[in-house]
N, C-alpha and C positions, 0 to 999 in steps of 0.2 A: 386391437388383438390384446390378450393379458400377454407379457416377454411370458415365453415358454420357459420351463422348470429346466434348470442346471444352467441357461443364458447368462454371464458375467455380468455384472453392470458396478457401478461406482455411486455411492452416495457424496456429495462433498458440500459439507458445510461453510458458509461464508458467513461468520457472523460480523457485521460493517457496526458502524456509531450509531446506525436508528434504527435499521432492521435485521433479520437474522435472512440470506436466501440457503435454501436447497436446493442442490441442482441432481438433478439422476441423470447418471452417463450412460451407455454401454460402450463395451470396447472399441469402438471404431468410430466413437463421438458421436455419435445418432443422442442428441438431449431429448430425456424421454419425459423431462418433467422440469418446471423452474418455477419456483413458488418461494415468496416475498412474505416475511411479518413483522412490521414495525412494533417499537418499544419506544418507550415514554423515557425524556430527555428530563434530567432534575438539572435545578439553576438554584441549590441556595442561598446564593449571594455573588454579586457580579465578578464576574472572572472563575468562578468554579462550576466545575459541569461534571455533574454525578451520574451513575450507574447503578440500578439494582440488579445485582445476580440473578435472582431468583426470576428476574422480568425478563433476563435475556436466554434463562436456560427457556422458559416456557415457552418464547418466540422460536428458539430452534425447534423444540416438540413439535411447535403446532405447524412449524413450517416442512419438517421431517413426513408428519402423519400425511399434511397433503399431499406433499410434491410424489410420495409413494402411491397414494390412490390415483394422484392423476396420469402416473405413469406405468399406473397398471404392471407395478414390478411385483412379487414372488419377490418378499422380504428374503428367501433363503436363498436367493440370487446374487446378491449384492453380496461382492469379491472383498469389497475394502468401504472402509471410511476416511475423508479426508477433510482435514481442517485448516482454513485460511481465516487469519485473523483483522481488528483493528488491532494495532500495533500500539503499543507504553501503556495502555490502561490499566490499573493497578487491581489487581482482587488479593482481598485476603479472607480464608475459612479455614473452620476445623478439619482436619485431617482425615477425624473419625467419622465424624456423622455428613460432613460436605455441606454443612450448615454456613452460611456467608459471616461473617465476622463484623462487618459493618456494609456500608453501599461503596462501589468500583470509582474511583479519581478516574475521571476520563482524560485519554490525552490531551484534549483540548485547554485540561484545568490548567491556570494561571497560579493558582497559590501558592507557589514555592518561587513563586519571581529571587523574593528577600535572599533565601535559603542561597539562591543559584548566583548572584551577586555575591552575597558573603563571600562562596566558595570559589568567584573568579577573584573577590579581592586578597585573599590567602593565599592567592596566586598557582592555585589547583590547575586551572585549565589546559597547560600544556602536558601536563602527565599525565591527567585524564586523556586528552584528546590523542597523546600515545599511544594508547592502552586498549581505548574503545571505537576509535574511528568517529567518536562522535561529540560535537559541543556541549557545555555545560546549560541545559536551557531544563525549565520547567514541564519543557515536552516531554520526556523521557521518564521512566519508572520510576528511577533509584531515590530519587527526592521525594515521588509522592509516597514511596514505601518507609522512607524514613519518616515523614509526616506522619503518617498513620500508627507506627510504631512508638512515638510520642506518648499514645493512651498505654500509662503501667501496668493495665491488666495483660492486653494485647501484647506487649513484649516480652512479658512473661511467659506467656503459651509459645511465643514465635523461639524466645531460649528456649522452652522445655521441648521442640520438636514438636507440639500438637495443636499448631496453626499453619499452615502453609501458605505462602506466596504466590502468584501466578498472574499471568497474562492471560487474556480473554480463555486461549488457546488450551491451557496450561488445566485453568478450569472445567474448559468443557469435558476432556479427554477423563478427568475425574469424577465427573457425571457418567462418562459413557462408558465407563470401565466400574461403575458401582462402588467408589470409591477404591480403588485398587489402586491407582497408580496416581504420582504426581510427578508430571514430567512437562518439559519445555523442549521447542527446536531449539540452534544456535541461531537460527533468523529472527526469531524475537527474544531469546536473549540476550544478542545484541543490540538491543535498541532499550535498555536500562539503566545502561552507565555504570554495571556490574561485570561486565563480562570480559575476557583478554578476547581482542582481536586473534590475535597469533594464537594463544596458549590453548583459545576455544574452549575456557572454562572459567568458573566464579574465580576474579579475583580478592585475593585474603587484605591486600589493602586497600581497595575499591570498598570493601564489605567494613574495612576499621573505619575506613573516613565517612562512609552514610552510617553506623552507626545500625549495620542490617547482620545479624544474625545468619550465619549459615543455617543451622537447621531446618528452618521456613523454607529456603529455597529447593525448587522442583531440581530433579536431574537432570542433564543435558544431553538431549541424544540428536541422531540426525535426523534432517528434515523429511526422510522417507527410512522409514522403520514398523515394527511391527511392536507398539506400545505396551499394547493389552488390549481385549478384548471386550465388545460390547455384552454389558451385563444388566438385566434388569430397565432395558431402555423401550417405552412404549414405541411399539411399531416395528422392533427389528427383533430377530431372535438373539438368543444368547452366543458367544464365541463370535460373530463376526471382527474382523481385525481390525483395528486403529491404526491405520498404518500412511498416513502421509502429516505434515505440520508445517505452516510456513505463513513467516507474516502477512498481509494483505500484496505490499509491494514486489514483494520477492517471489511471493507464490503468483505475482503474472509474469515478471521475469520467468520464471521458467514454466508456466501455462504460453508465454508466445515463444517458447524454444529457444531464447537466446546463447545458444552452448555454444558458439564462437569466442574470447574476447575480441573486445571492440562491438558486439550486437549489444543494441540499447532499443528499453521498448521505452513509449509513453502513454501515462492513464490520462486521456481528458475526463476530468470531471469539475467539480467547482473549480478548482486548482485544477496542474498539470504535475504529476508526477514522472520523473524520470530517473532511471537505474541502467545502467552499464555497465557489464559482465568484464571488470578487468582483471580476469585470472586467477590464478589458484594462489598469488602470493598478495596480501593487504599492502594498498599503496595511499601514503599519505600524502591530501591534498594541500594543495596549497593555492586553490583558487576557490576557498570557500566553500565544498562538496563537502558530503558525509561519507566516512567510509564503515561499512558495514556487512556483515555474510548476506550473501547472494543464495548459498542453500550449502548444504552439505549429507551425502548421500555417499554411500558404503565405496571410496576408496578416492573420494573427490569432496574437496574444498574449495566454492566458488566465491570470490569477495564481487564486492559492487560498489560503484559509485553512485550517491542517492543525489536529486539535487530536485528542488519544488519552487515552482512559482506556485502565488497564493490565486493569482485569480486565472480563469481561463472561462469556463464554462460560465462564470458570476460575472462576468464582463456582458454578455450575453443578454442575461438576465438584469444587469442593470440595463440595457438597453430597452429591453419589454418592459418595466416595474418602474426604473425610474426616468426614462427619457419619455414611455409609450412610443417609439417610433416601430415596433415589431409587436405584433400581438401575440405569437408565439414564438420559442426560442427557432422552432422547425422554418418559421419566414426569413431569418437571418440569411440564407445563404443567398436565395432568389431577389430580394435586393439588392446584394451585394455583387452578384453577375449584372444588374443592371446596367452599373457606368463598366467601362473598360479599366479604372485605379481607383486610387483612393483622391485622386485630386492635389497628390500634394499633402494629406492630411497626416498625422500622426498621431495615436493613442497609446499612452502607455497606460495598462491598465493595473497602475499601481497603487487600489485603493485601500490596500490594508499592508503598504510598503512593500519592499522591495525582499524578494529572499534571495537564493543563492542564484549568480556566484557575489552579486550586490552586497546582502546584507542591511540594506540603510530601512529600517522597521521607520524612519521618520518621512520616508519616501511619501508621496500622494501621487493620483490618478493624474494626468495633463494629456491637453488635447491640443495638437501645436498644428500651425499651417492653414488657418481657417480662412476661407475666405465668403466673399458676395454669392459665391457661384456654388462653395457646399452646400450638399444634400444631406436628407437622412440615409442617402446609398452609400454616399462617402464615408459618413461615418460608420457604416454599418460595415464597410469591405475595412476600415482603418484597427476595426477591432477585432475581423476574424485574422490582420496582420497583426497585430501587437500581441496575439495570444501568440500565434507561430515566432516572433522577434524575440519574444523572452526565453524559451525555448532553445533558441538557436544559440545566445547568449548562455545555457548552462550545458548545453553538448560542446559546445566552443573550449569552456571549462573543463570537463570531461579529455577532449580527445587533448589538452594541453598537460594535463595530469596525466594522463594516462600514456603519453608517446604513442596512439594509437588513432590512424586515424579512423572516424565511425564507419562500419562496412553498411549496413543500414538501419532503418529505424521504423521499428512494430509499432503498431498504435494499435490503442483500445480504450472502452468507456464512451459513453454519449456523443460527446463531439467528433469521435472519427467520424461517426457515421457523417459529416457533414465533410462533402465532395469538395468543396473549391478549399476549406481550412486544410485541408490533405495536400491539394495540391501546392498550396499556398506554402505548407511547412516544407514539402517537397525540391520546390523554386530557393526558398530561402535556404537553407540547408546547402541545398545539392547533391544531396544523396535519395533516394530510391526511399519511399514511404512504403510500408507493406503493413495491411490491414487483413485481420485473420479471419476467416466465417464465424468461430464464435469471439464474441466482444467479450465476452464473459470470462476472462482470464485469471481472474482473482481464483473462483473458482475452480477454472479449467487447469488454473497451478497444483492447487492442493490434490481432483483428479490424477492426477498425473502423478503426483508424489505417491500418493493411497495404493495407483495402481502398479507401481513400477516395484514399492514396498510389498504387498499380496502378489508379485509375480504375474501382472497383468500384461503387463510390458518388461520385455527382459529388461531391457537397458534405452539409452535415451536415442540411441538411432531406430529405435522401434518409435517412441516417441516421434522424432524427428517424420517417421515417413506417415504419421497418422496424422498430425498437424495440417490444418488444409492454409490457404489463403483466397479473400475473399476478391482482393483488387490490389494492386502493385500501382504506383505511383510515379512516375518518372519526373526528374526535377527538368525545368527549361533548358534551352543549349545557351540561349543566351543570359549571363549572365549580369547583363548591364541594368537590368530592372531591379535586382535580387542586391546590387550593391550597392542602389542609390536608394533603396529602403532600408536598409542598414546604416547608411550615412545618418539619413533623417533619423535611425530610432536612435544611434548613439545620442546624436544633440537633442534627442527631447529628454532622455535618460538621465542626461547632464541635469536637465532642469528640473526634474520631477523630484 
């Protein structure tokens, strides 16, 4: 049945690295439609990754049109549009026409590694970390933008204020509003190396260091606000508020309703991305974590620690594609459950080095404890344990830095559907694991922020009442097994 006229729905745009997803929800969080459209990845040279901004926009429009049709939603019933996005990807476009000035440089791109090394060698890292909460790395937007503006013609336009810089959210808002608005939110701004964590504004000191003219920067707004209204968007009537923006990992933190300091979420994808709410004051990490803006909503600024494990679901893919011991990723749970434990085997999935809190890019994967009795089932179980043990390292660092015990861990992402992995995670951490009914929490966070901005929900309490749990995993009472796994893990990490 079509949605009745006047019923409020929210459109959440989740613009990711390989595709764009549009989800349509009602005010009770019923998912009316979810559509994904992929777009091409561009690899001009080794280590370079680019996107065509027009391809991004086309994928969003295609997903939007299909999702509205699938949901049978009257477009006039859409109360708000929210956006969550791949972070750090850097775009330039003409403010008047909206035409991209060049291809986007994607967050994965490493071409500014030499410039980052130069900034470190000149002693800038400590100051940049103090101002931004970030480390100097090609991952972030600042050195990407500096490189783009090495083109004299683009620099002249940027200095004249006719060229717009933005992360993907900013570009999408510009397009959605018919070119009327050039904004970003504080979560995305906090990933640029140009934005002060405490000042919540662009820092002149950093703009000067990276040779970025202020005239090309977007206005920074809260994560929940009416930035503008739709204008000339195929499939949507004019006048719908664009009312929520957050970078993907911060959107997941908000979508998981991690509203209390000490609450954390882990998104299990190719890697694992962990964020912990640390409250209203930024805290400098001593354990190798990033400090970032969690969200800004009217009357509240929340900060977060962030730590990432480079390999999570990719370890399961390796067992499937590299070793051939499973035919599909879904088979790993049954195989791992066929043995009571990993038989003393420890697998450190450092295939791309070790991330937070170790930061050892030279580390490589290692398997220890093999015997003649080791089977593929033991390897499968050890792989799942390795994913959970990596997260233990990151969460232990978060607790040490914040001085707060982990209240509970909320989980999402594809691998969160693996019940054994979730139980292992609860046992190793010694805290409860909470899996939500809607695991597309990045899109859900964008919907919450947009609905908050447009008045669908009056406050966070109303959102919390709407958020629903699917299942909770309680830790085993006997900690001896977990302690044994942790001891084996620490020894193996030292050898990786």
